[in-house]
C-alpha positions in Angstrom: 0.0 -0.1 0.0 2.6 2.5 0.7 4.0 2.3 -2.9 0.2 3.5 -4.0 0.4 6.3 -1.8 3.6 7.6 -2.4 2.9 7.5 -6.2 -0.4 9.1 -5.7 1.0 12.0 -3.7 3.6 12.3 -6.5 0.6 12.4 -8.8 -1.0 15.2 -6.9 2.1 17.3 -7.1 2.1 17.0 -10.7 -1.6 17.7 -10.8 -0.8 20.7 -8.8 0.8 22.4 -12.1 -1.5 24.8 -13.2 -1.5 25.0 -16.7 -4.1 27.8 -17.0 -2.2 30.0 -14.6 1.3 29.7 -16.2 0.1 30.1 -20.0 -1.8 33.2 -18.7 1.5 34.5 -17.3 3.7 33.9 -20.2 1.5 35.2 -22.8 0.8 38.5 -20.2 -3.2 37.7 -20.0 -5.1 38.2 -17.0 -5.3 35.8 -14.2 -8.0 33.2 -15.1 -8.6 33.1 -11.2 -9.7 36.7 -11.5 -10.8 37.3 -14.8 -13.8 35.7 -16.9 -15.5 33.2 -14.9 -12.7 33.2 -12.4 -11.9 29.3 -13.1 -8.4 28.5 -14.1 -9.4 26.2 -16.9 -9.2 26.0 -20.9 -12.8 27.0 -21.1 -11.9 30.3 -19.1 -8.7 30.7 -20.7 -10.7 30.7 -24.1 -12.9 33.4 -22.8 -10.1 35.6 -21.9 -7.3 34.8 -24.2 -8.7 32.8 -27.5 -8.2 29.7 -28.9 -4.4 29.2 -29.0 -3.7 29.8 -25.1 -6.7 27.7 -24.3 -5.4 24.8 -26.5 -2.0 25.1 -24.4 -4.1 25.2 -21.4 -6.0 22.4 -22.4 -3.1 20.3 -23.3 -1.2 20.9 -20.2 -3.9 20.0 -17.9 -4.7 16.9 -19.9 -1.1 16.0 -19.8 -0.8 16.1 -16.1 -3.4 13.5 -16.0 -2.4 11.5 -18.6 1.4 11.0 -17.8 1.3 10.0 -14.2 -1.3 7.3 -14.7 0.4 6.1 -18.2 3.8 5.9 -16.1 1.7 3.9 -13.3 0.1 1.5 -16.1 3.3 0.7 -17.8 5.1 -0.3 -14.4 2.1 -2.0 -12.6 -0.9 -4.0 -13.1 -2.1 -2.8 -9.7 -5.5 -1.3 -10.5 -5.9 0.2 -7.0 -2.6 1.7 -7.2 -3.2 3.3 -10.7 -6.5 4.4 -9.6 -5.3 6.1 -6.6 -2.7 7.4 -9.1 -5.5 9.1 -11.4 -6.9 10.3 -8.1 -4.1 12.2 -7.1 -3.7 13.6 -10.4 -7.2 15.1 -10.1 -7.2 16.2 -6.5 -4.1 18.4 -7.4 -5.4 20.1 -10.4 -8.7 20.8 -8.0 -6.6 22.0 -5.1 -3.4 22.8 -6.2 -0.5 23.0 -3.3 1.4 25.5 -5.7 -1.5 28.0 -6.0 -3.2 28.1 -2.7 -5.4 25.4 -3.6 -7.4 27.4 -6.1 -7.6 25.1 -8.9 -9.6 24.3 -12.0 -12.6 22.0 -12.3 -11.1 19.3 -13.2 -12.5 18.4 -16.9 -9.2 18.2 -18.9 -7.3 16.3 -16.4 -10.2 13.9 -15.9 -10.0 13.1 -19.7 -6.1 12.6 -19.4 -6.9 10.0 -16.2 -9.2 8.0 -18.5 -6.6 7.9 -21.7 -3.9 7.2 -19.2 -6.1 4.0 -17.7 -6.8 2.9 -21.4 -6.8 4.8 -24.8 -10.4 3.6 -25.6 -11.9 4.9 -22.3 -10.1 8.2 -23.4 -12.2 8.3 -26.5 -15.1 7.1 -25.1 -15.4 9.9 -22.5 -14.2 12.6 -25.8 -17.0 11.2 -27.8 -19.6 11.4 -25.4 -18.4 15.1 -24.5 -18.1 16.0 -28.1 -21.7 14.6 -29.0 -23.0 16.3 -25.9 -21.6 19.7 -26.8 -22.7 19.6 -30.2 -26.4 19.1 -29.1 -26.4 21.1 -26.0 -23.5 23.9 -26.8 -22.3 24.3 -23.0 -19.1 22.7 -22.1 -20.1 22.5 -18.3 -23.2 20.2 -19.4 -21.2 18.0 -21.9 -18.6 17.1 -19.1 -21.3 16.3 -16.5 -23.1 14.2 -19.0 -19.8 12.2 -20.4 -18.6 11.4 -17.1 -22.0 10.5 -15.9 -22.2 7.8 -18.1 -18.2 6.8 -18.4 -18.9 4.3 -15.3 -21.4 2.0 -17.6 -18.2 1.7 -19.7 -15.8 0.5 -17.4 -18.6 -1.8 -16.1 -18.8 -3.3 -19.7 -15.0 -3.3 -19.6 -15.1 -5.4 -16.6 -12.9 -3.2 -14.7 -14.9 -2.4 -11.5 -12.2 -0.8 -9.4 -11.8 1.8 -12.5 -15.7 2.1 -12.3 -15.4 3.4 -8.8 -12.8 5.5 -9.8 -15.0 7.1 -12.6 -18.0 7.3 -10.4 -15.4 9.1 -7.8 -14.3 11.8 -10.6 -17.8 12.2 -11.4 -18.8 13.3 -8.2 -16.1 15.7 -8.0 -16.8 17.0 -11.2 -20.7 17.6 -9.9 -19.2 19.4 -6.8 -16.7 21.7 -8.8 -19.6 22.3 -11.5 -22.3 23.3 -8.6 -22.2 26.7 -9.8 -22.5 26.1 -13.5 -25.4 23.4 -12.6 -27.2 26.6 -11.1 -26.6 28.5 -14.3 -27.8 25.7 -16.3 -30.9 25.4 -14.4 -31.6 29.3 -14.6 -30.8 29.1 -18.1 -27.9 31.6 -18.0 -25.0 29.3 -18.4 -22.8 30.7 -21.5 -22.4 28.9 -24.6 -19.0 27.2 -25.6 -16.5 30.3 -26.3 -19.0 33.0 -25.3 -18.4 35.3 -22.3 
């Protein structure tokens, strides 16, 4: 159990690197924690800086979920260890020690975790998000739909431990998106790319 805890702590530190904040600082953009929606994530960077900074942020957030899990997957077949690494990376993004525990909402990092667990899981998650985003035009709603349905994939794949991890990730995403959920209910949630 000790190796799993050490690996998950290391993954937490990797997850704590905020791509949104670093990209905005490097490009002279406003701090995403105080501008736009106040969320240090790719969707908010898109609002305040445009497509290129948003793409850089998205890639950074996705990689910090993917890389620790892919490494764990490469060196171990212990699904508990691998799941803990994925959870550690996500928690680092949500509550980064390097940025006063003010993190993003976790969607891109969660996608990275799924791709790290198995490429097909990442593809399924991306397709679910893409279809939902195309229909509803709301990034937050698309993410909630995708990660609500993703545990079904893991049950189908007969990976119950990853299904539990997926349920936990969905729970964190619902918590971090609680203000978005309220705006969705109120009809005030902005469309993708809109302020």
